[in-house]
C-alpha positions in Angstrom: -10.9 -11.1 13.6 -11.9 -8.7 10.9 -13.3 -10.6 7.9 -13.0 -8.0 5.3 -11.6 -9.4 2.0 -9.8 -7.8 -0.9 -8.7 -9.4 -4.1 -5.0 -8.9 -4.7 -2.2 -10.1 -7.0 0.4 -12.1 -5.1 4.0 -11.8 -6.1 6.9 -13.6 -4.6 10.6 -12.8 -4.3 13.4 -13.0 -1.9 14.7 -10.2 0.3 18.3 -9.7 1.4 17.3 -10.7 4.9 15.7 -13.9 3.7 18.9 -14.8 1.8 21.1 -14.0 4.8 19.0 -16.1 7.2 18.8 -18.9 4.7 22.6 -19.3 5.2 22.0 -19.9 8.9 19.3 -22.5 8.2 15.7 -22.9 7.3 14.8 -24.3 10.7 15.8 -21.2 12.6 13.5 -18.6 14.1 15.3 -15.9 12.2 14.5 -17.6 8.8 10.9 -18.2 9.8 10.5 -14.5 10.8 12.1 -13.4 7.5 9.7 -15.4 5.3 6.4 -15.6 7.2 4.9 -12.2 6.5 2.9 -10.5 3.8 3.7 -6.9 2.6 0.6 -5.1 1.7 0.2 -1.9 -0.3 -0.4 1.0 2.1 -3.8 1.9 0.7 -5.1 -1.7 1.0 -3.4 -2.0 4.4 -5.3 1.1 5.7 -8.6 0.0 4.1 -8.3 -3.3 6.0 -7.8 -1.5 9.2 -4.7 -3.5 9.8 -1.9 -2.8 12.2 1.7 -3.9 11.7 2.1 -7.5 13.0 -1.6 -8.3 12.7 -2.3 -11.8 11.4 -4.1 -11.7 8.0 -5.5 -14.8 6.3 -4.3 -15.2 2.7 -6.4 -17.6 0.6 -5.5 -18.9 -2.8 -6.8 -21.8 -4.9 -4.1 -23.9 -3.2 -5.1 -23.2 0.4 -4.9 -20.6 3.2 -2.2 -19.4 5.5 -2.1 -16.7 8.3 0.7 -14.3 7.9 1.9 -11.2 9.8 1.0 -8.0 8.0 3.6 -5.4 7.0 2.7 -2.1 5.4 4.5 -1.5 2.1 6.7 1.6 1.9 
């Protein structure tokens, strides 16, 4: 695993897909897939050497989580 770190600002929101899959239920695979990723600015994404779907570790003062990486448009 690549241990390169960058400092970023996290923002949260809900996508349309998250809203639609929420109606199906929070315990479904579809909902988990809709909410368990991080969208990263393309410049930072490339600097990290990430590929779509790679797991990246996100660390905050509250803890850490591994999320699938998506490149921002």
